[in-house]
Each structure stands twice: as structure tokens, then as C-alpha cells.
C-alpha positions in Angstrom: -2.1 -2.6 -21.0 -0.6 -0.4 -18.5 -1.3 -1.1 -15.1 -0.5 0.9 -11.7 -1.7 -1.0 -8.6 -1.2 1.3 -5.2 -0.3 -0.8 -2.0 -2.4 -0.3 0.9 -3.3 3.6 2.1 -3.3 4.5 5.6 -4.8 7.1 7.4 -4.4 11.2 6.3 -0.4 10.5 5.0 -1.3 8.0 2.7 -4.4 9.8 1.2 -2.2 13.1 0.9 0.6 12.2 -0.7 -2.3 10.5 -3.2 -3.6 13.8 -3.7 -0.4 15.1 -4.4 1.4 12.4 -6.7 -1.0 9.9 -8.5 -2.4 11.8 -11.1 0.8 13.2 -12.2 2.5 10.1 -12.2 -0.3 8.4 -13.9 -0.4 10.8 -16.7 3.7 11.0 -16.9 3.3 7.2 -17.4 0.6 6.4 -19.8 -1.1 4.4 -17.4 -4.5 3.0 -18.6 -6.2 1.7 -15.4 -5.2 2.0 -11.9 -6.1 0.0 -8.5 -5.7 1.0 -5.2 -5.8 -1.1 -2.0 -7.7 1.4 0.8 -8.5 -0.9 3.5 -6.9 1.1 5.8 -7.2 4.8 4.5 -9.9 5.6 7.1 -8.0 6.9 10.2 -6.2 3.7 9.8 -9.0 1.3 10.1 -11.5 0.3 6.9 -12.9 2.7 4.4 -15.7 5.4 4.7 -17.4 7.6 1.8 -15.7 10.7 1.8 -12.1 8.9 1.6 -13.3 6.5 -1.1 -14.5 9.6 -3.3 -11.0 11.1 -3.0 -9.1 8.3 -4.0 -11.4 8.2 -7.2 -10.6 11.8 -7.8 -7.1 11.0 -7.7 -7.2 8.9 -10.6 -8.2 5.4 -9.4 -10.5 3.1 -11.6 -11.0 0.4 -8.7 -10.3 0.0 -4.8 -9.5 -3.1 -3.3 -10.1 -3.7 0.4 -9.0 -6.5 2.9 -9.7 -7.9 6.5 -10.4 -4.7 7.5 -13.1 -4.0 5.0 -15.8 -3.2 7.7 -13.7 -1.9 10.4 -15.3 1.9 10.0 -18.9 1.1 9.9 -19.4 3.6 7.6 -18.8 1.4 4.3 -21.5 -0.4 5.3 -23.6 2.4 4.2 -22.6 2.5 0.6 -21.4 -1.4 0.4 -24.3 -2.6 -2.2 -23.9 0.4 -4.2 -20.4 1.4 -5.1 -19.6 -1.3 -7.4 -15.6 0.0 -8.0 -15.1 -0.8 -4.0 -14.6 -4.7 -3.9 -14.0 -6.5 -0.7 -12.7 -10.6 -0.3 -14.4 -12.7 -2.7 -14.0 -16.0 -0.6 -15.6 -14.8 3.0 -19.0 -15.1 4.5 -22.0 -15.1 1.9 -23.4 -12.6 4.5 -20.8 -10.1 3.8 -22.5 -7.0 2.0 -20.6 -5.5 -1.3 -19.0 -6.6 -4.3 -16.0 -9.1 -4.8 -15.0 -8.3 -8.5 -15.1 -5.3 -10.8 -13.9 -5.2 -14.5 -12.6 -2.2 -15.9 -13.6 -1.6 -19.6 -10.7 0.2 -21.4 -12.3 0.1 -25.0 -9.3 -0.8 -27.7 -6.8 -1.6 -24.8 -8.6 -4.5 -23.5 -10.8 -5.2 -20.2 -9.3 -5.6 -16.8 -10.9 -8.2 -14.1 -9.9 -7.3 -10.6 -10.4 -9.5 -7.9 -10.1 -9.7 -4.3 -8.6 -13.0 -2.6 -8.1 -13.4 1.2 -5.9 -15.8 2.5 -6.5 -18.1 5.4 -3.3 -18.5 7.9 -2.8 -15.8 10.4 -5.5 -13.8 9.5 -9.1 -13.1 10.6 -12.0 -13.1 10.3 -11.4 -16.7 8.9 -11.8 -17.2 5.2 -12.7 -19.9 2.6 -9.8 -21.6 0.5 -8.6 -19.4 -1.6 -7.6 -22.3 -4.1 -10.9 -23.7 -4.0 -12.6 -20.2 -4.5 -10.1 -19.6 -7.5 -11.0 -23.0 -9.1 -14.7 -22.5 -8.9 -14.9 -19.3 -10.4 -12.1 -18.8 -12.9 -14.2 -20.1 -15.7 -17.2 -18.1 -14.6 -15.0 -15.0 -14.8 -14.3 -15.6 -18.2 -17.5 -16.3 -19.5 -19.0 -13.3 -17.4 -16.6 -10.9 -18.4 -14.9 -12.0 -21.0 -11.5 -10.1 -19.8 -8.3 -9.9 -21.7 -6.4 -9.6 -18.3 -6.8 -10.9 -14.7 -5.6 -8.6 -11.5 -5.7 -10.6 -8.3 -5.0 -8.3 -4.9 -4.3 -11.4 -2.3 -4.5 -9.7 0.8 -2.7 -12.6 3.4 0.0 -12.4 6.2 2.5 -15.4 5.1 5.0 -15.2 2.3 4.5 -19.0 2.1 1.0 -18.7 1.2 1.5 -15.7 -1.3 4.1 -17.9 -3.1 1.8 -20.9 -3.0 -1.3 -19.2 -4.5 1.1 -17.6 -7.1 2.2 -20.9 -8.2 -1.5 -21.9 -8.4 -2.7 -19.4 -10.7 0.7 -18.9 -12.8 -0.5 -18.8 -16.0 -3.9 -18.4 -15.2 -3.8 -14.5 -14.2 -2.3 -11.3 -15.2 -1.1 -10.3 -12.2 -1.1 -11.7 -8.5 -0.2 -8.9 -6.0 0.2 -9.5 -2.3 -0.9 -6.8 0.2 -1.9 -6.8 3.9 1.7 -6.9 5.6 2.5 -3.1 4.7 6.2 -4.2 4.0 7.3 -4.1 0.7 8.9 -6.7 -0.8 12.0 -7.0 -3.2 10.6 -10.1 -5.0 8.5 -8.8 -8.2 8.9 -11.1 -11.0 6.9 -13.0 -13.8 6.5 -16.4 -13.1 7.7 -19.2 -15.4 4.0 -19.3 -17.3 3.5 -15.5 -17.1 1.8 -14.1 -14.7 3.0 -11.2 -12.9 4.2 -11.6 -9.1 4.9 -9.9 -5.9 4.8 -11.2 -2.2 3.6 -7.6 -0.8 3.5 -4.5 -2.7 4.0 -2.4 0.8 1.9 0.5 1.9 1.3 4.2 1.5 1.2 6.2 4.1 3.8 7.7 6.6 7.0 5.7 7.5 7.7 7.5 10.8 5.5 4.7 12.6 5.5 1.4 12.5 3.0 -0.2 9.5 1.6 3.2 9.6 0.6 3.2 12.9 2.0 5.4 16.2 5.0 3.2 17.8 3.4 3.2 21.2 0.9 1.1 20.7 3.0 -1.9 19.3 5.6 -1.0 21.9 2.8 -1.3 24.5 1.7 -4.7 23.0 4.6 -6.6 22.2 6.9 -4.8 25.3 4.6 -4.5 27.9 1.9 -7.3 26.7 -0.9 -5.3 27.4 -3.4 -3.9 25.1 -3.7 -0.6 23.1 -5.6 0.9 20.7 -3.8 1.8 17.0 -3.5 5.2 16.3 -2.3 6.5 12.6 0.9 7.8 12.6 1.5 11.4 11.2 4.6 12.4 9.1 6.1 12.3 5.6 4.8 9.9 3.6 5.6 7.4 0.7 3.6 5.7 -2.1 4.3 1.9 -2.8 2.9 0.2 -6.0 3.5 -1.8 -8.8 3.6 -1.1 -12.4 3.0 -3.3 -15.1 2.5 -3.8 -18.7 -0.1 -6.3 -19.7 -0.6 -8.5 -23.2 -3.8 -8.4 -23.9 -3.6 -10.5 -26.7 -2.5 -13.8 -24.1 -3.1 -12.6 -20.7 0.6 -12.5 -19.6 2.4 -9.8 -17.7 5.6 -8.6 -20.3 7.1 -6.3 -17.4 6.7 -5.7 -13.6 8.6 -2.9 -11.4 8.4 -2.1 -8.1 7.6 1.8 -7.3 8.2 4.1 -4.7 7.6 7.4 -4.6 8.4 10.0 -1.6 6.7 12.8 -0.3 
């Protein structure tokens, strides 16, 4: 099973490069399943219905979210009806929406996609990802009979992501970090067969600061004054992970960083 996971899509530049580049990449590389993190696609914060529709039209089979899941109120309108969009699982029971989705690829197997959020330096506060995983891994197997499992681990610190990677090694096929918007150069296959990267990076313009206009960040960090983030414009890049997964034992056979420029 060949899987492409696209890092956090940010605002219009991120949507634009998806529209122009994703379908051809999927076809040229014989990708079986495509998962896209899009928690910042709606003008840089959250997701709305039109953006979700555009991303699916580009070739995505599933969309994952993160701590900004509800930053765009429009998501509340369709959170309980669109099963292919999943928000973090280990959060308040009052959150609407879905937290797992299984992609059935027939003879290529079944890919279960789960979104889990970290606890350190990130809000809203989530329950322990370690405990949540322990409590649900057997249920996932019984409910979906997945040949492979992909976890989008939406977290801030490298230490928490590395720790969670060690914890789930051999139990999932891919553990892919999101949230920081900065690609790390540590993609690898862990000792027990799980494909891992600390952060996939973002899909959006590189002219700003993590996809946002630099003025707001400078006002916050240099002047120590509040400032509303505004999405940056400019040439975009698509950051992703391409992985080959064994449908017989659930292990990752190959993992590769992908960067496509506009």
C-alpha cells in the first residue's frame, strides 16, 4: 500500500498548490491513499466546507485536523456529517465530529487513519495520548480489521513526538507529526517497523512565518503586543511523506520526504 500524507495546508497558497500539483503527483507515483492535514486551510485558521470540498476534489481520501479544528465556526455545521474529516480523538467528549476513518482499498488493504493530539505547550488541553492509544488500539483492530494504521500526531514538542513514536513502534504503520509547520529531517523506520517523522511540515507559502504574515509575529515577539495573525501570500510549497506499507504485517517498508515547489 502506497500512502501520501500532506502536511498542514495553510490558507489560499496551500489550496492553490494542492489544486495544481496533487492529482498529477498521485497518478505519477501510483499512490493508493492520500491523507491531508487541513486544520489551517480556511484563511489560516480552521476549515470550512468549501475548502474541504476543494481538497477532496484534489484527490484526498481523508482530511485530518488539529487544535485549530473549530477556529472556523463553519466546521460546526458539517462536523457530524462528514466522516472523512477527523479531528483529534483524545479531547473533550463534547467536541462534535469524528476522530477516526478507515479507507477501504479492496485488494490493497484497509488503512485506518487516526488523529491524536499532544499535551505539552498546546491548547486546548488533551487527555494523555499514551492512555488513549492503549485504551483504543484493540477496539480499532476489532472494529475495522485494518491492514495498516496511520496516526497523525498533532503536537508541539519534539520530545513528546519522539516519545510517542517509541511507544507505538510496531503497533502502527505510520506515526506522522504535524502542528509546527516546520519540516524535520528525521524520517525513518523505527526498530519495530513503524514509519516516523517528527513533523511533516506545511503546505503553503514560504514567504511568511509558518504561513502567516510576518508583521503579526514580529509585533508579538519583538514588541510584546497582541496582534491578529493574517495569512501570508506568495509562492507555495507542498510538504508531504510518501510511504510504502506492508499489508501483510502492517510494517512500513519505505518512507520518503516529499517537497514540491510552485
